[in-house]
C-alpha positions as CSV (number, residue, x, y, z in Angstrom):
1,M,-0.2,0.3,0.2
2,T,1.2,3.2,-0.9
3,T,1.0,6.2,1.2
4,T,0.8,10.0,-0.8
5,R,2.2,12.8,2.1
6,L,0.2,16.8,0.8
7,S,2.7,18.9,0.3
8,S,2.7,22.3,2.0
9,A,1.2,24.0,-0.7
10,T,-1.2,21.4,-1.3
11,S,-1.8,21.8,2.1
12,A,-2.2,25.7,2.1
13,L,-5.0,24.7,-0.9
14,S,-7.5,22.1,1.1
15,V,-7.2,25.2,4.0
16,V,-8.5,27.7,1.2
17,A,-10.9,25.3,0.3
18,A,-12.1,24.7,3.0
19,G,-12.0,27.8,4.4
20,V,-13.5,30.1,1.6
21,L,-16.9,28.4,0.3
22,L,-17.8,31.6,0.1
23,V,-16.6,35.4,0.1
24,G,-18.8,38.6,-0.8
25,C,-16.7,41.3,-1.9
26,S,-16.8,44.2,-4.0
27,A,-14.5,46.2,-6.5
28,S,-15.4,49.9,-7.8
29,V,-14.4,50.3,-11.5
30,D,-14.8,52.9,-14.6
31,V,-17.5,52.8,-15.8
32,G,-18.2,54.6,-19.9
33,T,-21.4,53.7,-21.7
34,S,-21.8,49.9,-21.4
35,A,-21.7,47.8,-18.2
36,P,-19.1,48.4,-16.0
37,K,-16.3,46.0,-15.9
38,L,-12.9,45.1,-13.7
39,S,-10.1,44.2,-15.5
40,T,-7.7,40.6,-15.1
41,D,-5.8,42.2,-12.8
42,K,-7.6,44.1,-10.7
43,L,-9.9,41.4,-10.2
44,A,-7.0,39.0,-9.2
45,A,-5.6,41.6,-6.8
46,T,-9.0,42.1,-5.3
47,V,-9.6,38.0,-5.1
48,A,-6.3,37.4,-3.3
49,E,-6.3,39.7,-0.6
50,K,-10.3,38.4,-0.1
51,L,-9.0,34.9,0.3
52,A,-5.9,36.1,2.0
53,A,-7.9,38.1,4.6
54,T,-10.6,35.1,5.1
55,T,-7.7,32.4,5.6
56,G,-5.4,34.3,7.6
57,Q,-2.5,33.1,5.3
58,P,-0.1,35.2,2.8
59,K,-1.9,36.4,-0.4
60,P,-2.2,33.7,-3.1
61,D,-1.2,33.7,-6.8
62,I,-4.2,34.1,-8.6
63,T,-4.8,34.8,-12.5
64,C,-8.1,35.6,-13.5
65,P,-8.2,34.8,-17.7
66,E,-10.9,37.7,-18.5
67,D,-12.0,41.0,-17.3
68,L,-15.3,40.5,-15.1
69,V,-18.8,42.4,-16.8
70,G,-20.6,44.0,-14.2
71,K,-23.6,42.3,-15.2
72,V,-25.4,39.9,-12.1
73,G,-25.0,36.9,-12.9
74,T,-21.6,36.7,-14.6
75,T,-19.1,34.8,-14.2
76,T,-15.5,34.0,-14.4
77,R,-12.9,31.2,-13.4
78,C,-9.3,32.4,-11.5
79,E,-6.8,30.2,-11.0
80,L,-5.1,29.8,-7.4
81,T,-1.6,28.1,-8.1
82,A,0.1,27.0,-5.4
83,G,4.4,27.1,-5.4
84,D,4.4,23.7,-5.8
85,G,2.6,24.2,-9.1
86,S,-0.9,22.8,-7.8
87,T,-4.1,24.5,-8.6
88,L,-7.0,25.6,-7.0
89,G,-10.3,26.7,-9.2
90,V,-11.7,30.0,-8.2
91,T,-15.4,30.9,-9.7
92,V,-16.0,34.5,-9.1
93,K,-19.9,35.6,-9.8
94,V,-21.4,38.8,-9.8
95,T,-24.4,39.4,-7.2
96,S,-24.7,43.1,-7.4
97,V,-23.7,46.1,-9.2
98,E,-24.3,49.6,-7.9
99,G,-23.3,52.7,-10.2
100,D,-19.3,51.7,-10.3
101,E,-19.5,49.5,-7.9
102,I,-19.7,45.4,-9.2
103,N,-20.4,43.4,-5.9
104,F,-19.6,39.4,-6.3
105,D,-19.4,36.4,-4.5
106,I,-16.1,34.2,-4.7
107,K,-16.3,30.4,-4.4
108,A,-13.0,28.2,-4.0
109,D,-13.4,24.5,-5.3
110,D,-13.4,22.0,-2.9
111,T,-10.0,19.7,-3.9
112,A,-6.9,21.2,-5.8
113,S,-5.4,19.6,-9.0
114,P,-1.7,18.7,-8.3
115,A,1.3,20.0,-10.0
116,P,2.1,18.6,-13.7
117,N,5.0,16.4,-13.5
């Protein structure tokens, strides 16, 4: 029987998954004539800050593939990457838009994906 040990980074991802079932947050953006958008960089920074505050861990490395459009119900998937290369998916869903402020919930996946070999 083989026993696999979790790396500290994978353990940290498990803490994030367990501790961040659903976090609500908001961010303000510049609004033109269309729906407000939150840039990928600002979205990633906001998600990292909220996850760190919720878990008591250092800010994780978060990447988001697209801007978040300020329309209720819009979702995007971001990715948290640990130091060992393992990853954890994070779903961001717009819950409301108030002027130039986009309010959204963050939900981390239940399990992490191992680092590529």
